[in-house]
Structures are given as structure tokens and as C-alpha cells.
N, C-alpha and C positions, 0 to 999 in steps of 0.2 A: 504493500500500500504506500509506504514511504517513497519507494522508487517511482511509483506512478505519479504521486503528488509532485515530486521533484521534477519529473519530466514535464508535467503540465505547467508548473511554474516557469520552467526554463522556456517552454514553448511560448507561453504568454509574454514573457519578457522579450523573446525574440520578435514576436509580433509587434510589441510596443515599439521596439527599436526600429523595426521596418517601417511602421507608420510614421515615426518621427522623421526618419530619413526621407520618406516619401513626401512629407509635408514641407520640407525645406524648399525654398523657391529657387535654389541654385541648380544648375545642371550638374549631374554626377561626375562629369569629367570635362576636360578642356584639351585643346591642342597643346597647351603648355601646362603640364602637370606639376612642374617643380621649378623653383628659382635656381636650384643647383645646376651648375654648368652654364649659367647665363651671365652676361654683362648687360645690366639694365641701367637706363639713364633717367634722371629727373627731367620732367617736362613742365615748364611754367605755363605756356600758352596764354599769358596774361597781356600780351601786347595788343593795343588797339590803335587805329588810325582814324583821323578825321575823314568822314565820308565812307566808312566801311559798313555802315548800316547798324552798328551797335548803339549809336547815339551816346557813346561814351567819350567822344573826342580823342585826344591824344592820351594814351595811357602807357606808362612804362618805357616809352621812347622819350617822352618829355614830361615836364611837370606843369602844374597850374594851367592845364589845357593847351599848352604850347609845345611845339617841337622845334626849338630854335637854339642857337648857341648859348643863350642865357639860361635855358631851361632843360638842357640835355641831361639825361640820366643813364646813358649807355656809354661803354668804353670801347666797344667794337661796333663796326657798321656791318650789317648783314649783306652778303652777296645776294643780290635780288634777281640774278639772271635767269633762274629757273621758275620764277613765280608767274602765274597767269595774271594776277591782279597786284598792282603796287600803287603806292600813294605818295604824292610829292610832299616834301617838307620844306622848311625855310632854309635848310642847309644847301650849299652849293658845292658841286664837284669842281675839279680842277678846270674843266672846260666850260664852266659857267652854268651847266644844266642843274636843275633841282635834284638833290639827292632823294631817292625814293626808298620806301620801306614796305614791308608786308603787313598783313593782319591775319591772325588765326581765326578771326570771325568769319573769314571766307573758308568754306570747305576745301577749296582748291589749294589753299596754303597748307593746311594740315595734311592733305593728300601728298603734297610735295615732301613734307618732313618724313612721313611714313614710307614714302617711296625711297628716300635716301636710306632709311633704316634697312629696308630690304636689299637695296643695291649693295650696301656696304656690309651686310651681314650682322647688323646690330639687332639684338634680340627683342628689344622693346623699351617701353617707358612707364614710369610711375607718373600718373597725372596728378599734379598738385591741386589740392582743394583747401584753400585757406579758410580759417574759421569764419571769417566774415561772409563767405559764400553761403554758409549753412544757416545764417541767422533767421531769415524770413522766407516765406514762400516765394516772394518775388526774387530775392537774391539767389535762391536755390534754382529757380527756373532759368534765370540768366546764366548761372554757373553751369548748367547742363549743356549749353550750346557747344562749347569747345569739346567737352567730353563726348558728346554725341558725334561730333565730327571725327574725333579720334577713334571712337568705336567702329565707325564705318570704315575709316582708313586702315585700321588694324586688321579688319577682316579682308579688305581688298588686298593688302600687302602681306598678310600672314605674319603680323608682329604681335607681341604680347603687350597688354596694358593692365594696369592695376591702379586702384585709387590710393592716394596718399593724402591723408588729412594732416594739415599743418596747423598747429595750435597758435601760430603767430596771429595776433589780433584778439585773442581771448583776454577779456578784462576781469578784474576782481568783481566778484558777485555773479559771474556767468559760470555755466557748467557745460558739459559735453552733450547735453540732451539733444541739441539741434543737429549734432553729427549723427546721432542715432536716427533722427527723422530724415536727414539727407540720405543716409545709406538705404533706408527703406524705399525712398523715392527712386534712387538709382536702380534698385532691384526691381521695383514695380513698374516704373515708367520707362526707363531706358532698357530694362531687362539686361543689365550689364553683365550678369552672371548666368544668363539662361538663353544663349544664342544658338542652342541646338548643335548641329554638326559643324557649325562654323564658329564655335566658341573660342574666343581669343583672350579671355580674361586669364591672368596669370594665377595659377594654383600653386600651393606649396604644402607638402605633406598631405597631398590629395584633396586640399580644400582651398576655396578662394582666398587669396592673400590680400589683406587690408593693412595699410600702414598708418600709424599715428606718430607724427613727428613733433618734437619740441618738448620732451620730458627731461627734466633735470637741469635745465639751464638756469643759473641763479639770477640772471638779469631779467627774467620774465616776471610780469606783474602778478601773475596768478599763483595761488597757493596750491601745490600739487595735491594736498589733502582734501581740498574743497571743490574740485572741479568735476567730481564724479568719474574719474578715470577708470576705477575698478568696475564701476557699473557699465561703462562703455565697452571695456574689454570683455566682460562677462556676456554682454549682449552679443557682441560679434562672434564669440566662441560658442555660446550655448542657447541663444534664442531659437525657439522651435521652427520659426519660419525664415528669419533673416540671418540666423547664426550659422554655426558649422563652418566658421572661417578660421584660417590661420592669421596670426597677427604679427606684424613687424613693428618694432618701436625704434624711432629715431632719437638718439640720445647724444650727449656731448662726448668728446674724445676720451676723457678720463673718467668714464662712468664706473670703471672697476674700483678706483681708489677714492671716489667721491672727493675730488680735489680739482684745483685749477679752474677749468671751465665748467665744472660740475658742482651741483649742490652738495653740501655735506650731509644732507638728510638721508639716513639709511632707508627711509621709506621707498626711495627710488629702486633699491634692490628688490624690495618686496614686489613692486610692480613688474620689474623685469622678469621675474620668475613665472609670471602669468603669460608671457609672450612665447612666440615660436622662433622669431628671428630678431637679432639685435643689429642695428646699423648705426655706428657712431659717425657723427658729423665731424669731418677732419679738415674741412676747407679752412685755410689760413693757419692751421696748427703745425704744418710742416713747410719748410721753405728751402729753396735752393741757395739761399744766401748764407746758410749756416753749414759748417762742416759736420759731416757724419749724420746728416738728416735721413739718408736712405736706411742706414743701420738702425736709427731710432724708430723709424716707421716700421721696419721689419720686426723689431722687438715688441712694439706696441701690438701689432697684429698677432704675433705668436702668442703673447700673453693673453690677449683678448679671446683668441680661439680656445685656449686651454680653459679659461674661466667659463666660457659659454658651454663647452663640452661637458664640464662637471655638472652643469645645470640642465642638460638636455636642450640647449638652445643652439640654433644655427646662427651664423655670423656673416654679415656682408660688409667688408671694409669699404670705405669711401675713397675714391680716386678722383682727382681734378687736374686740369691742364695748367692752371696758373690762377692768378687772382689780381683784379684791379677794379676799384670802384671810385676812381678819381672824380668823374663827372657826377655820379650819384651823390657823392659827399661834397659837391660844389667846390672842388679843389682843396678841400681840407684833409684829404687822404693822399697817400703816396701814389703817384702815377706808376703803373706797372709794378705793383707792390711785390708780387711773386712772378717773375718773368717766366715765360714758357720755354725759352732757350731752344726755339725751333722744334719743340716736341720732346726734348730730352727730359724735362721735369715730369711731364705726364707719363712718359714711357718708363722712367725710373720707378714711379709709384706703382704703375700697373704691373710691371714684371716682378717687382718686389712683393706685391700682394699675392701674385700667383705662386711665386717661389716659397712664400711663407705658409702656404697651405690653404689659402682662401678657395672656397668651392663656388662662391657667387660674389659678384662685385656690383657696387653702386657707383655710377659715374655722375658727378655733379659738374655741369648739368648739360642737357641737350641744347637748350636755347637761351641760357642765362647770360645775356650780353651786358646786363646791368652791373654785375660783379665780375665780369671778365672770365667766366668759367665755361662759356659755351664751346661745344665741339662741332656745331653745325657750320655751314658754309658762311664765312665772313670774308670781306673784301680786303685786298691790299691797297685799294685806292679809295679810302674814305674821304669825306669832306676835309678840306685843308684850310689853314689860315683863317679860322673863324673862332677866335677866343671869345669867352673863356673855355669853350669846349675843345678837347683834343682827343685823338683816337689812336688806339693801338692797331696793329695789323698782324697778319700771320707771317710776317717777316719774309715775305717773298715766296713762301711755300704755297702749294696749290690750296685753294679754298676748301677742298675736301680732305685735307691731310688728317685732321683729327677724327673725322668720320671713318676714314680708312683704318687708322690705327685702332680705333675702338672695335671695329669688326674683326680685325686680326687678333686682337686680345681675346675675344670670345673663342676663336679657334684654338689659341694657345691654352686657354683655361680648360677646354674640353680635350686637350691633348690631340687635336686633329693635326696640328703642325708643331714643330719644335719651338721651344722658347728661344726668342732672339732678342737680346738686350740692345742691339743696335739697329733694329728695324726702323726706328724713327728717322734714321738718316736717309731712308729711301723716299725720295720725293717723286718718283715715277710710279704711279699706282696702276696696278691691274686689279679691277674690282673683284673682291672675293665673292664666291657664291655663298648664299645664306646658309646652305647646308641643311641637314635634317636635325633640327634642335627642338622639335616640337613635343617630344615626350621623353621623360626620364624618371 
């Protein structure tokens, strides 16, 4: 009798689990079942141009509604030769023509970016969703435009995408409830995780991967204890309909030791144990101007990996090509603060991360020209002689150099080609094939 009862209970439990799994709104699988073996980039998609239909005027190219030398907030100028639609600015090129820019509000622009990812073998991107986007029904609706463009482009080009919630903009007295609402709408309205046979949402550990970025930074105005972060993580992982997700947390570089750029509050470590993947933000923490930085970067990654392994956490180190936010800071920051050295700095970090045992990598960023970390196509002929603005270039390298390096890094990470620490010197590019990286 006991055996029959036990069997019945087990059967009922199995049925309950099956029902719970059936109730989830996510597809059971994806073309991209794991972050492991992939190089993913951050994607801002926040640029807007006057006349692009967004009614937002100039955003993230300029400030105060203007894109002029006095209001410039970008340190690199995009190479606009591949875009179907471009928009004139107040800047002038060397020949006197107006300098033009793109807008991701146009589907065609996002299509170009994802086509580049396919052509150069870049696995995909994390779509940035800042806290302000989640606040109201109107802001959430507006914030879905670029994400919908990206979803369509990812399916067309066979690239992975995932949502990255950035807590920047979260104020004291606010909590993460609006992120919960936003995720519900992405699942219900965009069906971002239920695209059937053409599902391109990035999964990890067999579940949709959602990122929460901005935990543990001491300069943030919010109290980590009071924003409902555990509620948000529990929702993403365990909610019957919208949960069943893996969670990646974006934290400061020195998260292990709770020092330097990290809060000293041990509560951060409690939160980290609830995650699946840890991604430390390393932009600006390592520089080519200091001796032994590559060794320090390697030691950091090695120790981080060991710490995470002890806690059954996966780990994605952050790699970036350089850093400069001179125009964004109105000339009060160093111009070309972390020089690219024609790709040497980027490649040193990338190959060091791979050699140190990283199984997945986060690149900051695909399109971030405000802080000079973009890897997409930028021009060597930006507007000139228009102070106070001034611009960096790719130092005469092809505008696709960093796209090409990023795609090649993915091949090295997956051991499809040998590690080559001097590959950055190759300025004659043969486009890599994207390869079969869709399941692992």
C-alpha cells in the first residue's frame, strides 16, 4: 500500500511539474540555448535624430535638443555609408557637406547592425533597457520600438538577443516592480521568448536569460535593501507564467572583495548567490597606460572564475576596445583616456580573457560612441575644426576592424581557430563565416 501511495504521489507531483512547465509563456527551446561559447555585445540603441519620426529630436548625439559642436556628446563619428536613411547635423565635413548620422528608430538601421553581426560572425547583443523605460505604460510602449526592430532583425540574420535591465535612473523611494511589469509586456506583447521555430532569444542553462545591471555600485542613489531586488529575481526565476528564467547580474569589478568600486555591504553577496551568471563591469578599470595591466586583468578573471565556480555561478568577463568621453563631459575629461592602440588594447583583453578560462564574454559595447567603446563601423574622416567638439578615429584602420576582431574572438573562444595574440595587426579582412553556434 505504501508503495502504491508513493507512486501516486510521485505521479501527481510529476503532473504538477508538467502543468507548471506547460503554463510558462516561454518557448521550451531556442536557436541559442546557452551563453557558453559566445561573444555577446551590449547594444544601446538609444540614438535619435531630428526628423526620424520618434518626435524625440536629437538624443545621445547631442544635448538640449541640438546636435552641434557646442552640444556634442559623442567621441567617435559613425561611418554612415551602409545606412539607407541618414540625417544631417550642424557639423560639417572637410569638404563642407553636412555630417550625417543614423537613427535606430528606423528598422533599416537596426537591420544594418544585425547584418554586420552576421557578416562578421558576432553572436548577438544584450538590448539595454534603462529603468526609466519601464516607469509608465507610455515609456514602456516607446521603449519597445527598438526592441521590436531588433527582434525582427535577429530572426532575419540569425543572431541572439536578450534583455538587459539597467538600474541607472532608479531613484530613492522607487523599486523594481515596473521591471516586472515591463518583462510581462515583453513576453505578452512582443512574445520575445515565444517565437516558435525561429526563436532567437538567448537561453542559458536551458532557460531565457535576463540581465539586471547596476548592483553594488556605491555611487548609486538607491539602497540595495529597499528596491525589491530579491522579489525581482524570484519573479524571473520562479513565476509560474513569466518565470523559469536564468538571471545574469551586472556588478562592479571588485565584487568579490567588496572594495574599491564596490559597496562594502555583504548583502551584495547574498544577492549574487541567487543568480546564474555574474558579469563584472570592467570599463575604465584597466588601462594600457599602466605597466602589467594584462597580468592584473588575467589575475582578476582567474580569481573571479574560481569564486563563481565555488558558488555554482557562471562568469562572463567584460572586454572593451578603449575609452573616451571627452565630449560627453564637455571637455572636463581626458580626451582618448584609454587609447585603442590600433586594436592592441582590445585584443590584449580579449585573448587574455580566453586564455584565463572564460567560457563566455561580454563586449562593451556594440554602438556606444558616447564613451568611446563602440566596435561598430566608425569613420576616419569625422567633422574637423569645429571646437569645442573633437573626435577620435580608428587610426586609419578599416571601419570594420573591431567588428572583424570580435567575430574572430568568438571563433577562438569556441576553439574553431587557434588563439592568435597578434591578429589585431591584420588590417586586410576576409569576412569570417558565422559558423554553427546556435546550440550548445
